Backbone bond lengths (Angstrom), bond angles and torsions (degrees), N, CA, C in turn:
res aa  C-N    CA-C-N  psi(-1)  N-CA   C-N-CA  omega(-1)  CA-C   N-CA-C  phi
1 X - - - 1.458 - - 1.519 108.32 -
2 X 1.298 115.33 130.68 1.462 120.51 -177.16 1.521 108.95 -91.77
3 X 1.341 116.82 129.38 1.464 122.15 175.56 1.524 109.41 -86.48
4 X 1.337 114.82 117.30 1.467 118.88 -179.40 1.523 112.02 -76.37
5 X 1.328 117.55 -28.01 1.458 119.96 -178.85 1.502 108.54 -149.23
6 X 1.294 115.40 135.25 1.455 119.41 -178.40 1.511 109.01 -139.41
7 X 1.324 114.88 132.82 1.453 120.02 179.64 1.506 108.34 -117.30
8 X 1.298 115.36 122.71 1.452 119.26 177.68 1.516 108.32 -81.60
9 X 1.289 116.62 168.16 1.459 119.77 177.37 1.521 111.37 -59.73
10 X 1.316 114.46 -40.28 1.471 119.44 179.53 1.517 110.68 -64.06
11 X 1.374 117.61 -43.50 1.466 121.50 -179.54 1.510 111.93 -64.07
12 X 1.339 115.59 -41.05 1.463 118.84 -179.60 1.519 110.71 -63.63
13 X 1.306 115.79 -39.65 1.467 120.23 178.41 1.518 110.95 -63.51
14 X 1.343 116.29 -39.42 1.464 120.16 -179.75 1.521 112.39 -65.10
15 X 1.365 114.76 -41.41 1.463 117.89 178.46 1.514 111.86 -65.28
16 X 1.325 116.35 -38.26 1.467 120.30 178.58 1.514 111.34 -63.11
17 X 1.309 116.21 -40.35 1.471 119.79 178.93 1.522 111.23 -64.73
18 X 1.349 114.24 -41.07 1.475 118.72 179.07 1.510 110.91 -62.94
19 X 1.356 115.04 -43.29 1.465 119.80 179.63 1.515 110.87 -60.93
20 X 1.354 115.96 -45.34 1.455 119.32 -179.23 1.518 111.21 -64.95
21 X 1.329 117.19 -34.73 1.464 120.92 179.08 1.525 111.22 -61.86
22 X 1.359 115.00 -50.35 1.464 118.41 -178.56 1.520 112.31 -67.87
23 X 1.324 117.01 -35.81 1.455 120.00 176.80 1.524 110.66 -62.22
24 X 1.326 116.10 -43.56 1.467 120.70 177.85 1.517 112.02 -64.10
25 X 1.351 115.29 -38.56 1.460 119.78 -179.01 1.534 110.81 -65.43
26 X 1.340 116.39 -42.54 1.465 121.21 178.86 1.516 110.34 -62.88
27 X 1.354 116.45 -42.68 1.468 120.13 178.35 1.519 111.22 -61.91
28 X 1.338 116.11 -38.80 1.457 120.81 179.56 1.518 110.81 -65.25
29 X 1.352 116.28 -41.54 1.463 119.52 177.12 1.526 111.36 -61.78
30 X 1.330 115.70 -40.12 1.464 119.88 178.29 1.512 110.96 -62.77
31 X 1.343 116.20 -40.46 1.460 121.18 179.27 1.522 110.69 -63.00
32 X 1.353 114.94 -45.65 1.468 119.00 178.68 1.532 111.05 -60.20
33 X 1.344 116.04 -41.12 1.467 119.69 -179.15 1.527 110.89 -62.57
34 X 1.343 115.40 -42.34 1.469 119.78 179.32 1.515 110.82 -64.61
35 X 1.326 115.84 -44.23 1.462 119.44 179.90 1.520 111.08 -64.15
36 X 1.352 115.91 -36.68 1.460 119.83 179.50 1.523 110.52 -63.31
37 X 1.338 116.38 -39.42 1.466 120.07 178.33 1.512 110.87 -65.40
38 X 1.339 116.67 -35.66 1.457 120.32 -179.02 1.520 111.53 -67.41
39 X 1.332 116.21 -38.14 1.460 120.20 -173.58 1.519 112.60 -90.47
40 X 1.340 117.79 -13.33 1.463 119.56 179.67 1.513 109.75 -77.30
41 X 1.363 116.69 171.37 1.463 121.34 -179.32 1.517 109.61 -61.92
42 X 1.335 117.57 149.44 1.467 121.00 -179.51 1.518 111.19 -60.69
43 X 1.306 117.11 148.08 1.452 121.84 178.27 1.523 109.43 -67.03
44 X 1.357 115.30 148.67 1.456 119.05 -178.21 1.525 111.83 -65.16
45 X 1.338 117.05 -16.50 1.453 120.20 -179.93 1.527 111.89 -78.82
46 X 1.353 117.72 -12.56 1.464 120.63 179.26 1.526 109.49 -74.16
47 X 1.322 115.83 143.96 1.463 120.43 -177.08 1.527 110.74 -120.60
48 X 1.333 114.37 158.30 1.453 121.07 172.38 1.525 108.49 -139.90
49 X 1.304 115.96 154.99 1.458 121.58 -178.20 1.518 109.73 -98.89
50 X 1.333 115.89 127.14 1.464 121.91 179.17 1.522 108.72 -129.89
51 X 1.322 116.00 167.91 1.466 121.88 177.07 1.525 108.78 -117.21
52 X 1.343 116.74 126.36 1.461 119.17 -179.09 1.531 110.66 -86.07
53 X 1.317 116.91 -176.49 1.469 121.24 -174.49 1.523 113.58 -68.17
54 X 1.315 117.36 -15.65 1.458 120.93 176.89 1.524 111.91 -92.50
55 X 1.334 116.09 2.60 1.452 120.02 -178.89 1.516 113.17 81.24
56 X 1.317 116.56 11.94 1.458 121.34 179.36 1.525 110.50 -82.05
57 X 1.325 116.55 141.27 1.457 121.21 174.80 1.526 108.78 -85.53
58 X 1.326 116.16 125.73 1.468 121.21 -175.52 1.524 108.88 -129.32
59 X 1.330 116.64 133.29 1.465 121.53 174.98 1.521 108.52 -95.22
60 X 1.330 115.51 111.10 1.459 121.50 -177.36 1.525 110.69 -111.51
61 X 1.331 117.44 148.83 1.458 119.49 171.38 1.524 110.19 -59.75
62 X 1.318 116.60 141.85 1.464 120.23 178.28 1.523 109.93 -61.55
63 X 1.318 116.89 -39.75 1.462 121.44 178.47 1.530 109.25 -125.90
64 X 1.327 118.35 83.92 1.473 119.76 179.97 1.525 110.87 -63.01
65 X 1.328 115.29 130.18 1.464 120.64 -179.47 1.523 112.81 -105.91
66 X 1.331 116.72 -21.07 1.465 121.90 -178.15 1.534 107.61 -131.45
67 X 1.324 116.47 110.60 1.462 120.71 -174.11 1.520 110.12 -130.63
68 X 1.332 114.98 157.95 1.460 120.49 172.33 1.519 108.38 -160.97
69 X 1.324 115.48 164.68 1.462 122.05 177.87 1.515 109.34 -118.14
70 X 1.330 115.52 149.10 1.459 121.17 -179.80 1.519 112.57 -99.12
71 X 1.341 117.10 6.17 1.461 121.70 177.85 1.531 109.31 -137.74
72 X 1.335 117.37 148.75 1.466 120.67 -177.08 1.521 114.26 -59.31
73 X 1.338 117.47 -38.86 1.467 119.31 -177.85 1.517 111.35 -63.78
74 X 1.331 117.06 -40.78 1.460 120.10 179.99 1.522 111.76 -74.54
75 X 1.316 117.66 -28.43 1.470 119.45 172.82 1.521 109.42 -62.64
76 X 1.338 116.53 -42.01 1.472 120.02 176.95 1.523 110.56 -61.56
77 X 1.333 116.10 -41.34 1.466 119.51 178.90 1.522 111.37 -63.19
78 X 1.335 116.64 -43.23 1.462 119.75 179.93 1.520 111.10 -60.40
79 X 1.326 117.12 -42.13 1.465 119.35 -179.69 1.523 111.79 -69.19
80 X 1.322 117.06 -22.39 1.471 120.16 176.82 1.520 112.26 -82.28
81 X 1.335 116.98 -24.30 1.463 120.72 -171.19 1.519 112.99 -116.16
82 X 1.315 118.71 -46.74 1.459 122.82 -169.73 1.523 112.37 -78.83
83 X 1.320 114.87 165.13 1.455 121.36 166.65 1.523 105.88 -67.78
84 X 1.332 118.00 116.91 1.464 120.32 -172.29 1.527 112.43 -61.61
85 X 1.332 116.99 -23.52 1.469 119.65 177.63 1.522 111.23 -67.99
86 X 1.326 117.01 -21.70 1.469 120.45 -179.16 1.528 112.46 -84.05
87 X 1.342 117.35 -12.16 1.466 121.20 179.59 1.519 108.05 -83.07
88 X 1.319 117.01 112.70 1.462 120.33 -167.99 1.525 114.08 -94.57
89 X 1.332 117.93 -16.55 1.466 119.05 -176.50 1.520 110.05 -165.52
90 X 1.333 115.13 175.15 1.466 123.25 176.03 1.515 107.88 -142.47
91 X 1.331 117.60 166.77 1.457 120.01 173.75 1.525 109.05 -88.78
92 X 1.321 115.71 172.45 1.465 120.72 -179.53 1.518 112.45 -64.88
93 X 1.333 118.07 -17.95 1.466 121.62 -178.78 1.526 113.19 -99.19
94 X 1.311 117.30 -4.95 1.474 120.79 -178.63 1.527 108.98 -83.88
95 X 1.336 116.74 106.41 1.465 121.23 -173.72 1.522 113.53 -124.55
96 X 1.324 116.46 10.85 1.465 119.74 179.35 1.522 108.71 -146.19
97 X 1.365 116.72 140.10 1.466 129.57 -2.11 1.530 111.37 -74.12
98 X 1.329 115.39 -178.57 1.466 119.64 -177.85 1.525 111.55 -57.55
99 X 1.328 116.60 -33.93 1.466 120.38 -179.62 1.511 112.18 -61.51
100 X 1.330 117.17 -25.46 1.466 120.06 179.48 1.524 111.18 -64.62
101 X 1.322 116.98 -29.73 1.460 120.96 -177.34 1.515 112.30 -69.56
102 X 1.324 117.67 -12.20 1.472 120.89 178.06 1.524 111.93 -86.14
103 X 1.313 117.67 -7.58 1.457 121.65 -176.70 1.532 111.19 -89.03
104 X 1.346 116.93 151.79 1.470 120.29 175.41 1.529 110.90 -58.82
105 X 1.328 116.36 153.22 1.467 121.58 -175.60 1.531 110.64 -103.11
106 X 1.324 115.03 133.56 1.456 122.75 171.64 1.522 107.95 -115.38
107 X 1.309 117.77 124.40 1.459 120.82 177.60 1.522 108.78 -77.61
108 X 1.331 116.29 123.45 1.471 119.86 -178.68 1.527 112.81 -105.20
109 X 1.342 117.47 0.66 1.465 120.05 178.02 1.522 110.05 -149.15
110 X 1.365 117.09 95.95 1.466 125.57 -1.70 1.528 110.93 -74.00
111 X 1.324 116.33 157.70 1.448 120.77 -177.03 1.532 110.86 -67.98
112 X 1.323 114.98 128.61 1.464 121.58 177.21 1.527 108.14 -90.56
113 X 1.325 115.91 87.40 1.464 120.57 -175.04 1.527 112.04 -66.26
114 X 1.306 116.97 -36.73 1.465 120.17 179.65 1.520 110.85 -62.59
115 X 1.327 115.58 -43.45 1.468 120.89 178.67 1.528 110.35 -65.86
116 X 1.330 116.46 -41.15 1.458 120.65 179.37 1.526 110.73 -61.33
117 X 1.301 116.79 -43.61 1.463 120.50 179.80 1.525 110.86 -63.93
118 X 1.323 116.88 -38.48 1.464 121.19 179.89 1.524 111.97 -66.76
119 X 1.336 116.93 -29.34 1.467 120.95 179.96 1.530 112.42 -72.26
120 X 1.327 117.30 -21.69 1.458 124.20 176.51 1.531 113.52 54.76
121 X 1.317 118.62 52.87 1.472 119.06 177.63 1.526 110.94 -72.13
122 X 1.332 116.00 146.77 1.469 120.75 173.14 1.521 110.44 -74.91
123 X 1.322 116.01 -30.37 1.470 121.69 178.93 1.524 107.86 -160.69
124 X 1.338 115.85 146.49 1.459 120.51 172.03 1.527 107.96 -120.52
125 X 1.317 116.06 146.00 1.461 122.35 -179.08 1.526 108.78 -110.56
126 X 1.333 115.30 140.88 1.461 120.50 -176.01 1.518 110.53 -138.56
127 X 1.323 115.39 161.11 1.456 122.55 179.50 1.516 109.80 -111.84
128 X 1.310 116.03 132.47 1.461 121.20 177.77 1.525 109.89 -61.85
129 X 1.332 115.91 137.58 1.454 120.26 179.59 1.511 113.12 94.86
130 X 1.326 117.71 -16.76 1.462 121.41 177.55 1.524 110.13 -109.77
131 X 1.316 116.54 -45.79 1.460 121.61 175.52 1.526 108.24 -100.44
132 X 1.321 116.63 123.71 1.464 121.21 -175.29 1.525 111.60 -78.08
133 X 1.327 115.36 162.89 1.456 120.45 177.34 1.530 111.58 -67.58
134 X 1.339 116.43 -27.79 1.460 119.96 177.10 1.531 110.37 -65.96
135 X 1.325 115.85 -43.30 1.466 120.05 177.06 1.523 110.06 -64.96
136 X 1.330 116.33 -42.53 1.462 120.27 179.78 1.525 110.92 -59.52
137 X 1.334 116.77 -40.61 1.466 120.43 -179.98 1.524 111.08 -63.90
138 X 1.322 116.99 -39.65 1.461 120.63 179.61 1.529 111.18 -68.00
139 X 1.339 115.98 -39.13 1.468 120.23 177.95 1.523 110.21 -62.06
140 X 1.318 116.56 -42.87 1.462 120.71 -179.78 1.529 111.37 -66.51
141 X 1.334 117.08 -32.65 1.458 119.71 176.71 1.523 112.03 -63.94
142 X 1.318 115.99 -24.16 1.465 120.57 176.47 1.522 111.58 -78.35
143 X 1.332 116.56 -3.89 1.458 120.54 -178.44 1.513 113.32 84.19
144 X 1.344 116.16 18.59 1.471 121.04 -178.79 1.521 108.69 -107.87
145 X 1.333 119.18 120.47 1.469 120.51 177.66 1.525 110.67 -66.52
146 X 1.321 116.63 139.82 1.467 121.68 177.10 1.521 108.35 -127.41
147 X 1.327 115.35 125.56 1.471 122.91 -174.42 1.522 108.92 -114.83
148 X 1.350 116.35 125.66 1.462 121.37 -177.91 1.527 111.81 -99.87
149 X 1.337 114.67 141.98 1.458 121.58 167.68 1.525 108.57 -117.00
150 X 1.340 116.35 149.87 1.464 121.89 175.32 1.523 108.73 -126.73
151 X 1.336 115.95 152.55 1.460 121.21 -178.01 1.520 109.32 -138.64
152 X 1.321 116.15 116.86 1.460 121.66 175.24 1.524 111.63 -112.28
153 X 1.320 116.41 -9.15 1.467 121.17 -176.96 1.516 109.54 -153.67
154 X 1.313 115.49 169.33 1.465 120.21 176.08 1.526 110.00 -62.89
155 X 1.325 116.73 -36.29 1.468 120.49 178.87 1.523 111.34 -60.51
156 X 1.338 116.84 -31.86 1.463 120.32 178.35 1.525 111.87 -66.05
157 X 1.324 116.81 -31.72 1.462 120.44 177.17 1.525 109.86 -65.63
158 X 1.327 116.06 -45.05 1.463 120.99 177.81 1.527 109.80 -61.39
159 X 1.320 116.06 -44.70 1.470 120.23 178.57 1.522 110.96 -61.76
160 X 1.324 117.12 -40.50 1.456 121.15 -179.97 1.520 112.54 -62.06
161 X 1.326 116.56 -38.26 1.465 120.78 177.82 1.522 110.29 -64.20
162 X 1.318 116.54 -45.50 1.469 120.28 179.27 1.531 110.40 -64.14
163 X 1.317 116.56 -39.05 1.463 120.96 -179.92 1.524 111.13 -61.62
164 X 1.329 116.94 -43.71 1.459 120.01 177.26 1.523 111.26 -60.36
165 X 1.320 115.99 -37.97 1.456 119.93 178.13 1.519 112.20 -59.30
166 X 1.328 116.11 -41.89 1.471 120.66 178.90 1.523 110.39 -66.78
167 X 1.326 117.22 -46.32 1.466 121.20 -176.08 1.522 112.44 -65.85
168 X 1.335 116.55 -30.18 1.467 121.06 -176.29 1.520 112.80 -102.62
169 X 1.342 116.77 6.02 1.471 121.48 -176.38 1.526 110.75 56.75
170 X 1.345 115.37 43.16 1.463 122.07 177.77 1.527 108.99 -129.25
171 X 1.330 115.28 45.55 1.457 120.77 -175.69 1.519 112.58 -60.45
172 X 1.329 116.95 -41.11 1.464 120.15 -177.99 1.526 111.09 -60.58
173 X 1.328 115.62 -47.97 1.467 120.21 -179.82 1.530 111.02 -64.36
174 X 1.327 116.39 -45.34 1.459 120.56 -177.36 1.521 111.89 -64.76
175 X 1.310 116.26 -44.34 1.466 119.46 -179.01 1.525 111.57 -66.04
176 X 1.325 117.27 -33.82 1.465 120.27 177.60 1.528 110.26 -63.47
177 X 1.342 116.57 -44.05 1.467 120.96 178.49 1.524 110.11 -65.12
178 X 1.333 116.28 -47.46 1.467 120.89 -176.97 1.531 111.32 -64.38
179 X 1.314 117.27 -42.33 1.470 120.89 -179.24 1.528 110.88 -64.13
180 X 1.330 116.69 -40.87 1.465 120.63 178.94 1.522 110.75 -63.50
181 X 1.328 116.96 -44.65 1.460 120.75 178.95 1.523 111.07 -63.74
182 X 1.329 116.67 -40.97 1.458 119.73 -179.22 1.522 111.60 -63.73
183 X 1.315 116.65 -39.35 1.461 120.75 177.67 1.525 110.92 -61.42
184 X 1.332 116.38 -44.32 1.464 120.83 179.39 1.533 111.30 -66.42
185 X 1.318 115.90 -38.72 1.471 119.99 178.98 1.520 111.32 -65.12
186 X 1.318 116.13 -40.61 1.471 120.05 178.31 1.523 110.89 -60.30
187 X 1.322 116.23 -39.23 1.466 120.29 179.48 1.516 110.57 -68.76
188 X 1.335 117.13 -41.59 1.460 120.52 178.09 1.526 111.11 -61.32
189 X 1.329 115.84 -43.20 1.467 120.03 -179.87 1.517 110.89 -62.71
190 X 1.339 117.05 -38.60 1.466 121.17 179.74 1.528 110.93 -67.86
191 X 1.340 116.72 -36.38 1.460 121.28 -177.59 1.530 112.83 -72.93
192 X 1.336 116.41 -22.34 1.475 119.68 -174.81 1.526 111.90 -118.10
193 X 1.314 115.94 31.72 1.470 120.44 -174.57 1.527 113.44 -84.63
194 X 1.323 118.45 14.92 1.466 121.18 -179.11 1.518 112.68 -77.90
195 X 1.336 116.87 167.07 1.472 121.49 -177.58 1.529 113.48 -80.32
196 X 1.322 117.33 -23.25 1.470 120.31 -176.01 1.530 110.59 -83.80
197 X 1.320 115.19 98.35 1.457 121.05 -177.55 1.528 108.97 -120.06
198 X 1.320 117.67 108.00 1.465 120.04 -178.87 1.528 111.87 -61.77
199 X 1.321 115.67 144.71 1.465 122.27 179.31 1.532 108.32 -84.21
200 X 1.322 115.21 122.15 1.467 121.63 -170.80 1.524 110.27 -115.37
201 X 1.328 115.59 132.35 1.461 121.23 173.01 1.529 107.75 -112.31
202 X 1.328 116.50 120.08 1.461 121.22 -179.91 1.526 109.11 -106.21
203 X 1.321 115.68 118.75 1.464 121.95 -174.74 1.528 110.08 -97.44
204 X 1.324 116.41 128.26 1.464 121.12 178.51 1.524 113.05 -102.29
205 X 1.335 116.43 -21.55 1.475 121.59 178.84 1.520 107.90 -153.30
206 X 1.344 116.10 141.77 1.464 119.12 -171.74 1.524 115.28 -94.97
207 X 1.319 118.47 -29.34 1.462 119.43 -175.16 1.526 110.76 -142.73
208 X 1.342 117.79 95.89 1.469 128.29 1.75 1.522 111.65 -73.36
209 X 1.323 115.35 174.19 1.465 120.13 -174.55 1.535 109.80 -85.69
210 X 1.329 114.97 109.18 1.467 121.30 174.09 1.523 108.69 -108.66
211 X 1.329 115.62 141.05 1.463 120.09 -175.72 1.533 110.62 -135.42
212 X 1.327 115.18 167.16 1.464 120.59 171.34 1.526 108.29 -73.91
213 X 1.330 115.75 119.28 1.452 120.17 -178.86 1.515 113.26 -78.51
214 X 1.314 113.80 178.78 1.463 120.33 -179.65 1.523 112.30 -63.27
215 X 1.335 115.92 -39.73 1.457 121.41 -175.18 1.523 111.72 -91.76
216 X 1.335 115.08 57.72 1.464 121.90 176.08 1.527 109.19 -133.82
217 X 1.331 115.57 161.68 1.467 119.88 176.22 1.527 110.06 -61.65
218 X 1.333 117.07 -28.47 1.461 120.64 -179.85 1.527 111.51 -56.18
219 X 1.326 117.56 -40.13 1.469 120.71 179.17 1.519 111.05 -59.10
220 X 1.327 115.81 -40.43 1.463 119.72 179.87 1.525 110.85 -71.97
221 X 1.324 117.08 -35.66 1.460 120.48 175.70 1.529 110.21 -60.40
222 X 1.329 115.95 -41.60 1.463 119.62 178.04 1.520 111.91 -60.41
223 X 1.317 116.13 -37.59 1.468 120.03 179.34 1.526 110.38 -60.32
224 X 1.322 116.65 -44.19 1.464 120.28 177.97 1.528 111.49 -68.22
225 X 1.350 116.86 -30.93 1.462 121.02 -176.64 1.518 112.83 -83.61
226 X 1.341 117.21 -8.96 1.462 120.30 178.38 1.505 114.33 99.10
227 X 1.338 117.43 14.38 1.459 120.95 178.07 1.513 111.36 -121.31
228 X 1.319 115.05 -169.78 1.462 121.14 175.83 1.521 108.64 -148.98
229 X 1.318 116.27 149.53 1.452 120.21 179.75 1.528 109.32 -70.27
230 X 1.329 116.20 129.09 1.461 120.38 178.81 1.532 111.36 -68.20
231 X 1.329 116.66 -20.65 1.465 121.33 176.25 1.525 107.23 -81.63
232 X 1.313 116.46 108.73 1.467 120.35 -177.85 1.525 112.35 -95.31
233 X 1.313 116.59 -21.93 1.463 121.09 -179.71 1.528 110.09 -83.89
234 X 1.330 116.62 140.05 1.464 121.17 176.75 1.524 108.61 -92.31
235 X 1.333 115.46 113.11 1.454 121.16 179.13 1.531 110.29 -91.16
236 X 1.324 115.28 163.03 1.465 119.78 178.05 1.525 110.51 -63.41
237 X 1.330 116.21 -37.24 1.455 121.39 178.32 1.532 109.86 -92.60
238 X 1.326 117.91 135.13 1.468 118.94 179.01 1.522 113.33 -65.78
239 X 1.343 116.65 -23.83 1.468 120.81 179.03 1.539 107.67 -122.42
240 X 1.326 117.13 78.81 1.467 120.43 -173.42 1.527 112.63 -75.13
241 X 1.327 114.75 157.74 1.458 121.79 171.00 1.521 107.75 -91.80
242 X 1.339 116.14 129.81 1.468 121.00 -177.27 1.527 110.72 -112.89
243 X 1.309 115.20 148.29 1.466 120.68 175.12 1.527 109.14 -84.83
244 X 1.314 115.70 162.24 1.466 120.19 176.83 1.533 110.68 -64.04
245 X 1.327 115.74 -36.35 1.463 119.99 179.18 1.534 110.70 -62.47
246 X 1.320 115.84 -40.60 1.456 120.58 -179.99 1.533 110.62 -63.68
247 X 1.337 116.06 -41.67 1.464 120.47 -178.80 1.527 110.97 -69.28
248 X 1.341 116.80 -38.11 1.464 119.78 176.85 1.521 111.32 -61.91
249 X 1.313 115.92 -41.75 1.464 119.95 178.48 1.524 110.92 -67.38
250 X 1.324 116.33 -37.09 1.467 121.81 179.19 1.525 110.55 -67.20
251 X 1.325 117.10 -40.15 1.464 124.73 177.81 1.540 112.27 50.67
252 X 1.330 117.66 63.39 1.468 120.11 -177.66 1.519 112.57 -64.60
253 X 1.310 115.40 148.15 1.465 121.48 179.49 1.526 112.37 -87.01
254 X 1.323 116.16 -22.69 1.468 122.27 -179.41 1.524 107.81 -137.79
255 X 1.325 115.76 141.53 1.466 120.48 172.45 1.527 108.83 -121.59
256 X 1.331 115.18 132.01 1.454 121.93 173.92 1.524 107.07 -108.16
257 X 1.315 116.70 125.54 1.454 119.57 179.75 1.520 111.23 -176.40
258 X 1.311 115.89 -58.61 1.465 122.38 176.22 1.515 106.66 -156.66
259 X 1.335 117.06 -179.80 1.462 117.31 179.69 1.531 109.91 -76.43
260 X 1.323 116.09 167.09 1.461 121.52 -172.21 1.525 112.13 -58.80
261 X 1.323 117.08 -44.34 1.468 120.35 -176.19 1.530 111.35 -62.58
262 X 1.320 116.27 -43.90 1.467 119.46 -179.72 1.519 111.30 -68.36
263 X 1.330 116.94 -41.09 1.463 120.38 179.44 1.527 111.07 -65.33
264 X 1.318 116.23 -33.32 1.471 120.29 178.25 1.527 110.66 -63.53
265 X 1.335 116.58 -40.36 1.458 120.95 -177.94 1.527 112.95 -77.43
266 X 1.309 116.47 -23.78 1.467 119.77 -175.16 1.528 111.26 -111.91
267 X 1.299 116.76 -77.13 1.460 122.63 -172.16 1.526 112.39 -59.49
268 X 1.320 116.52 -52.05 1.471 119.16 -175.40 1.529 112.42 -77.79
269 X 1.325 117.17 -16.39 1.459 119.24 171.69 1.523 110.17 -75.42
270 X 1.338 115.81 -34.06 1.464 120.08 176.24 1.518 111.56 -70.92
271 X 1.348 115.51 -38.13 1.465 120.83 -174.86 1.528 109.00 -128.04
272 X 1.331 118.62 71.96 1.475 121.47 -174.78 1.519 113.63 -60.68
273 X 1.334 118.12 -26.76 1.465 119.84 179.55 1.529 112.20 -64.99
274 X 1.353 116.65 -21.47 1.464 119.54 -179.61 1.526 112.53 -76.11
275 X 1.328 116.48 -3.21 1.468 119.02 174.49 1.533 111.23 -67.89
276 X 1.323 116.57 -7.90 1.474 120.14 179.21 1.540 112.31 -82.24
277 X 1.315 118.21 -12.13 1.473 118.89 -176.31 1.526 110.48 -74.90
278 X 1.321 115.99 157.07 1.470 121.81 -175.77 1.523 112.58 -60.09
279 X 1.326 116.55 -37.79 1.466 119.56 -177.60 1.524 110.99 -60.04
280 X 1.319 116.68 -39.88 1.456 120.20 179.35 1.528 109.97 -73.89
281 X 1.315 117.64 -45.65 1.458 121.94 -177.94 1.525 111.70 -57.77
282 X 1.322 116.69 -37.38 1.473 121.43 -178.01 1.528 112.54 -98.69
283 X 1.333 115.96 5.73 1.466 122.51 -179.35 1.529 112.52 52.74
284 X 1.317 114.58 41.45 1.469 119.62 176.85 1.532 108.51 -100.34
285 X 1.314 113.97 68.54 1.462 122.85 -178.01 1.534 107.04 -127.42
286 X 1.315 116.62 123.24 1.461 120.07 -168.42 1.529 112.24 -133.96
287 X 1.312 113.40 153.40 1.461 121.10 171.94 1.521 108.35 -108.70
288 X 1.314 116.53 133.00 1.464 121.38 176.05 1.523 108.38 -125.19
289 X 1.314 116.16 169.16 1.463 121.38 -178.55 1.525 109.73 -70.03
290 X 1.322 116.05 117.22 1.464 120.08 -173.60 1.530 112.30 -59.62
291 X 1.327 117.03 -44.26 1.472 119.78 -178.08 1.528 111.61 -60.68
292 X 1.323 116.50 -39.40 1.459 119.88 -179.37 1.522 111.16 -68.40
293 X 1.317 116.09 -31.77 1.453 119.24 -178.07 1.523 111.90 -83.21
294 X 1.328 117.00 -36.89 1.463 119.95 -170.83 1.528 114.35 -93.10
295 X 1.330 117.83 -25.52 1.461 119.12 -175.05 1.526 112.13 -91.75
296 X 1.333 118.31 126.86 1.476 120.75 172.77 1.522 109.75 -81.59
297 X 1.308 115.93 78.59 1.461 121.51 -170.39 1.529 110.74 -125.13
298 X 1.331 117.50 176.95 1.472 119.94 176.07 1.522 113.78 -61.44
299 X 1.336 117.88 -10.47 1.466 120.41 176.75 1.532 112.16 -88.05
300 X 1.319 116.29 17.20 1.468 120.63 -176.63 1.525 112.09 -57.96
301 X 1.315 117.84 -37.43 1.467 120.60 -179.96 1.528 110.64 -66.38
302 X 1.331 117.03 -38.30 1.465 120.32 176.96 1.526 110.45 -61.64
303 X 1.320 116.53 -41.36 1.452 120.47 178.98 1.513 112.21 -63.58
304 X 1.330 116.08 -43.14 1.463 120.53 178.93 1.527 110.93 -64.77
305 X 1.323 115.70 -40.91 1.467 120.13 179.77 1.539 110.92 -62.39
306 X 1.336 116.92 -37.70 1.459 119.97 177.51 1.520 111.41 -66.61
307 X 1.335 116.38 -42.05 1.462 119.68 176.36 1.527 111.30 -62.43
308 X 1.312 115.35 -42.11 1.467 120.34 179.93 1.517 111.04 -59.66
309 X 1.345 115.85 -39.20 1.463 119.98 -178.04 1.533 111.75 -63.73
310 X 1.346 118.02 -36.36 1.465 119.37 -177.77 1.537 111.31 -85.38
311 X 1.312 117.64 -16.16 1.469 119.80 -178.99 1.532 112.82 -89.75
312 X 1.296 118.28 -8.79 1.463 121.20 -178.08 1.540 110.80 -63.57
């Protein structure tokens, strides 16, 4: 009888050793793979719980890969801090920086929930007072986290930039932007530290007359620019409606709204008695860039510098 295959004791031992070697090697590779996963960056599917500026508890991805803002000021912040490739869209009102115009548009008034869901953001950022709690509730029902920021002062803008850096794991970029702005703000404050601060009334709507109230970022911008808000009373609404009698009693030295010629044809034609105020008598009526004045964005220093130029 012919033996087709024969294994000696020595051969069998050799094969067993080879088998054990490769088995051990495969196990070692598996161990390395597991350890590599442990030491690598967290998966974007991992979540963490944070508290936004409204005190709301929000579950955010540890590493958000798809982000957008529902307000122009926060879109500007994202482009200053985030990886721009991660910004997936903008609203119809987000027009700065120029790179924002290359992004798809989401209508936020009224909110296009179907479009928002199709964009699949990991998180959306919103500003208190612009996006309502009703809209926020609907966004959350779609399974999309929404994080709010609030701004009552220029310092809040700086804080908001740093906060975005932490949430997006872009601390280095955010701190560089915030530190640069803070340095410029410190210089502006030093340059305008005199006692003579003109009283400024900033008009946002003419009929009825709505103005920037005391409890707005604008008041703090004026402080850096060397002025003060002519509205000394704190109203419930940040942008209160004022009567002509109230404005006459206030007697502002400067009005921000439009240039003198346009205001003469519109505002002062509607309210001719207001021609008695100092701002009109001295023709200290100015137009400034609305976006720079109204948006709490990284361009805050530019806005203050423009105000400073007209208050000199």
